N, C-alpha and C positions, 0 to 999 in steps of 0.2 A: 511370769518366767524368769528365773534366775540370770542376772547378768555376769556374763563371763568375764573374769579377770583379763584385763589387756596387759601384756608383757612386751615392752619393746627392747630389742636387742641391738645395740650399736656395734657393727662389726661382725663379719663372718668369718673369722680364722678358726683355728682350732678350738678356742674355748666358746665363741659365739654359735659356731656351727653344731657343737656337741650338745650345748644346751637347748637350741632350737629343735635338734632331732630327740631330745629327750621328751619334750614337750609336745612334739609334732602328734597330731590327731587324738589329744587331750583336751581337757574340757577348760582351756584357757584360749583366749585370743593371743596370737603370736605376730610380731612385726619384727621382722630383720630388716635393718637399714645400713647399707655400705655404700661406699663412692665407688665400687667397682661391682661388676655384675656377677662376680664368681669368685669361689673360694679357691685358695691357692695352696698348693703342697710345698711350703717352703723348703723343706730338708733337700729338695732336689732341683732347687733354682740354679745352682751352679752348674748341673748338666745340662741346663738350657743355654746358661751363658757361654758353654763350651760346646754347643751344636750337638751334644749326646741325644737329647730327646726333644720332643716338640714341646711348646708352651700348653699346648691343647691337651697333652697327656697328662699333665698335672695340674689342669684348672677346671674346675667343675661349676657350671653355671647355678647360681641359686634357683633360677625359674625352673631347671632341669630337677634339681634336687628335691624340689618341693611342688613338684608338678602335679602329685596326686593327694596333697595335703588339704585337709577339710578345715584347718586352722591357721595355717602359717601364710602369711603374706610377705612379700620382698619390695622395696622400694630403693631404687638407685639414686641417692643424693648424698651429699656431705654435710654432716652435723657442724653446725656453728657455733652453738652453745645450749646449755641447759638452763632452764629457769624452774629449780625446784619448788619454790613456793607455789607455783602454779602446775606443777606435774607436766611441765612443756617441754618440748625440743624445738630450737629453730635450726630450720636447715634451709641450704639454698632455695629449696623449692618448696617452703612453705612449714608450717607448725605442725607437730604431732604431738599427741596427749598420750600420757600412760598411768597405769595404776602401780605398775612395778617397772622401774627402769635397770637394765642391765648394760654395764660399760664394757665392752670386749674389744677396746680400739687397738690392742696390742702395741708394737714398738715399730719405730723407724730408726735408720741408721744415726748414730750418734757423731756429729763431727766436732762436738766439745766447743762450739760457738764459733767456728771458724768458717764463716760464710763462703769465703774465696775456696776453701777445701770443698766445701758442700757444691759448690758451682762446677769445679773444675775435675772432681774425681767421680769415679761411679760406685754407688751404693748398690746393695744386693738384697732390698728388702720386698719386693713385688716384681710382677711379671713383667712389666715395662724395663724396669732397671736390668733385669736379667737379659731381655732381648737388646737391650742398648748396649750392653757389654759385648754381646756375640756379634753385633752390627759392626762396632768400633774395632773390635780386634782383627774381625775378619777382613775389614776396609784396610787395616794397616799392612796385613800381608799382602794385599793387592798394590799398595803403594810401594812395598818392598821389591816386588817383581817388577814395577815399572821403573824405579829408581835404577835396580841393580848395582848400587853402589851404596857405601855407608854417608848418605849425605845427611841422614839426621839419627845420631845415636839413639835419641828417644825412642823410635819406632822398632828398636831391638831390645829393649828392657821392657817386660811386662811385671809392673811392682804390685803387689797384693800387700796391704797394710792389715795387720791383725793375725795373729796364729792360734785363734779358735778353730773349732771345727769347719766353719765355712771358708777361712783362708786357707787352712790347710788341704782341705777337699779341692779346692779350686786350684791351687798350686800343683798338686798332682795331677789333676785333669788336664792342665795347660803343658805340661810335662810330657804328658802320654801324648797329646796331640804333636808337640814337636818332634817327639821320638818317632811316632809310626805315621802321623798322617800328612803334617806338611811336607815332608820328601816326596810323597806320592802326588800331591796335588800341585807342587811346584818343584818339579824334578830338576830345573835347571837351577835351583838357589840353593846355596849352601846355609844351613840353620844352626851351624855350631855356634855362632856368635849371637844367637837368640837367647836371652837370658830370663828365667824365671826367677823372680827375686821375692823372697817371702820376709817382712820387717816385722820383728817380734819386738815389744816392749820388755818380755820376760827372757829368761835364760833358755828355757824349753817350750816347745810347742804344745797346746792342749794341756794348759795348766789346770785344767779342772778335773783332769782324768789322773790315773795312777802314774805314779812314778815309772813303770813298767810301759805304760801306753806311751807316755812323753818321750822317753828314750827310742822307743821303737819307731815312732812316728818320726822323729829327728832322723834316724837311720834310713828309712824309707825316702825321706825328702832328698837325703844326699845320695841315694842310689839312683833318683831319677835326674840328679843334676839341678834339683832346686838349690838356689843360694839362699841359705837360711842366715839371716843377719839378725843376730840376738842382741838383747839389751839395748835396742835403740828407740828413740822417740822421735817421730815425726814431727815437726814443728810448722812444717808449709809446704805449700806446691804452688807452683805459678803457672803451671801448664806446661812447663818444658823441663823443668828439675823437682825434685823431691828433695826438702830440706831436712837435716836431721839434728837432734841437739848435740851430738858429738862434733857437729862441724862438716861430717861427710854429707855429700850431694850425689843423686843419682838423675841421669837424664833419662826422662820418660814421658812417652805420651799417652801410656796406657796405663793408668793408676785405679785400682779396684780398693775401695776402702771397706774393710770387713772388721774394724777396731773396736766394735761396741754398738749399742743400742740405747736408745731411751723412749720413754713413753709417749704415746699420742694422748696428752692431756687435753680435755675439752673445756673451754670457758664456762664460766657460770658457777663452778663449784668453790666450797670454801678452800683459799688456798692454804689453811691449816692442815688439810686432810691430805695434802699432796707431799710426799716424801720421796726423794730421788727420782722424780716425775713419774711416781707411782701413785695410785689412791691406797691410802690406808684402809684397812677393812677389819673386821672382826672374824672370827672362827666361821663364820656362816657365809662370808664374802660380802657381808653389808658394808657399804662405805661408812667410816665412823661419822657419828652427827646425823646422820640420816635415816629415815625408817623405811624408804622405799626404793632406794639406789644401790645397787651392787656392782662390783667390779669383779672379773675374773681373768684369768690368763697373765699375760705379761705385764699388763697395767694394773694389777693388784699387788699390794704389798702386805702381807699377812703374817705376822710374826707368832711364833708357835714353839712349844718347848724344843722341839727338834730342829725348828729353823728359826732362832732367836733374830736373824738379820733378815728374814723374808725368804720365799721360795726361790729356786733358780728358773731363770726365765726360759723355760724349756716345754715342748710340746705335750709331754706327759703331763704336767701339772696343769697346763690350760685345758687338756680334755677332760682329767679328773673334776678339775674344779667346775667344768661345764655340766659335767654328768651329776654331780652332788647336787648344785644349786638346782638343777632341773627337777630331783627326786624330791628335794625339799620343798620347791613350791607345789608339787603334787599333793603333799601331805595337809591333812585338814587341819591340823594342831601345830602351831608354831613349837609347842613343847617336845614334838616330835623330831624336829628337824635334827639333822646330822652334822657335825662339826667336820670341817675337812682337815686332813692331814696328808702330806705327800709322803708316799711310800717309794723311796729311790730304785726304780727298776734297772738302773745302769744307764751307761753312755758308749756311743761308739764314734767311729770317724773311719773314712777310707781314704786311702792315699794312692789311688790306681790299682790295677789290676792283680789280685791276689795279694795286696797289701791293705790291710786294716787292723783296728784295735778295737777291742770291746771289752768294756769294764761293766760286769755283773755285780750284784751285791757279794755274792759268794765266789766268784770264778772271772779270772782275768785271761784273754787270750789274744793273740795277735796272729797275722799271716793270712794263708789261705782259707782256712776254716772262719776266721773272723770275717772275711771279705763275704763268702758266701751267707754267712749268719746276716751280715748287714744287708745284703741284696734281698734276700727272704723277707726280712722283717720289713724293709723299705716297701718292698712289693705288697705285702699283706695290708700295710696302712694306707695304700692310696684306695681311693672310694669305690669307685665302679669296675665291674669285671672287665669292660671293654678297655679301660685304661689300663689295668693290669697287664692285659695282654700286648697292648700296644708297647708298654714300657719294657715287658720280660722280651718281646721280639726285637726291640732295638738294643737291648742289652745283650741278646745272644749274638745278633748280626755283628755286633762292636766286637764280641768276645772272640768269635770265630775269625773274622777278619781284620782285627784290630782297624776297624774303619768306621765312619758313619756318613750315611748321604744327607744329613740335616744342616750342611753348613750354608743355609741361605741367608743372604744379606738384604733385608727388607726393610726400606727406609720410607716412611709415608711421606706424600706429597704435600707441600707446602704452598697453599693457595694464597694469595693477596686479596683478603677481604675488602680493601679499600678500592680496588679496581671494579669499574661498574661496566 
């Protein structure tokens, strides 16, 4: 009996999950390893952070996804290192061997080496971080109603660092919350002095998009009352004040860091194949210098004629690299493998109700139609029908009532394990 090739995938994000689904129920042994037990739909994390949708609506347990699979298994553990010469992974819970290894570990928030900033601000790259933002901001509002006076200026400033899609969408969502929801929840409070501040190192938001989208998004932010601080570099944060290169300071107890990402690199690989915290690969996503180790998604750095500086770290690239590699693995002859090239299908961002910007390859549009387009596309990308319906219901409820019923503050108990 022929022994099936064992393919181990580290990470169940867009790239890893797409690869596993392409190989599902095929003549391969597939093992997905991830430190959390679910796939996360990251583009909607900001809506979790603002209490628009529940985390469960955009989280999908791996064991449920592969419940009926005949060849795919999942293990919840954290990879510590890879030993290429032994075809072995070292994890917190033991070793795993592989015939083919695929690294799809994605990215984490980039604090640019500032450990204090990392400790004191909030990132938004996983479900836990999104929930932490929701808890912290809602607790801030509860403090305000108890204080009933301006005893701490920091509670009145929500600061978002970074003006990419995450920062812009988060600023718009918080601005909508300030305008429509907080006056209902706290009818005896005046939120006029609550400031939503978006700090950008560039002159315009959404610099990866078209000039039209940049200008329109800035216009939408101003309509919502968001303070857009352009051309400002954040140099530090001490838990009470944000410090900028220009010398300006902002008091804030609510700082969300959306200023960049960096790859989740694994120990044990040749450091020469790591470039900008991404693994250098050939056109088949094989890591340079290795015969049976691949990298896909945000962690992969692939130079092509169209993208000589590597592909953008977006979901579309990750999904299609996962699909392409999966199809290649299923081919009998390596000579039949297909090279990967990214076909830009556009980008988009939403800045509140009826305000969105969309850049398609041959068409750019903004406003209410762009907003509906954004909603439809994100709804279609959500994995299960049940989750699509849940998100759709929440969106429609919010659309009609300009409200949400999901503002729960859930903080886990901390037990002292030293007590007997």
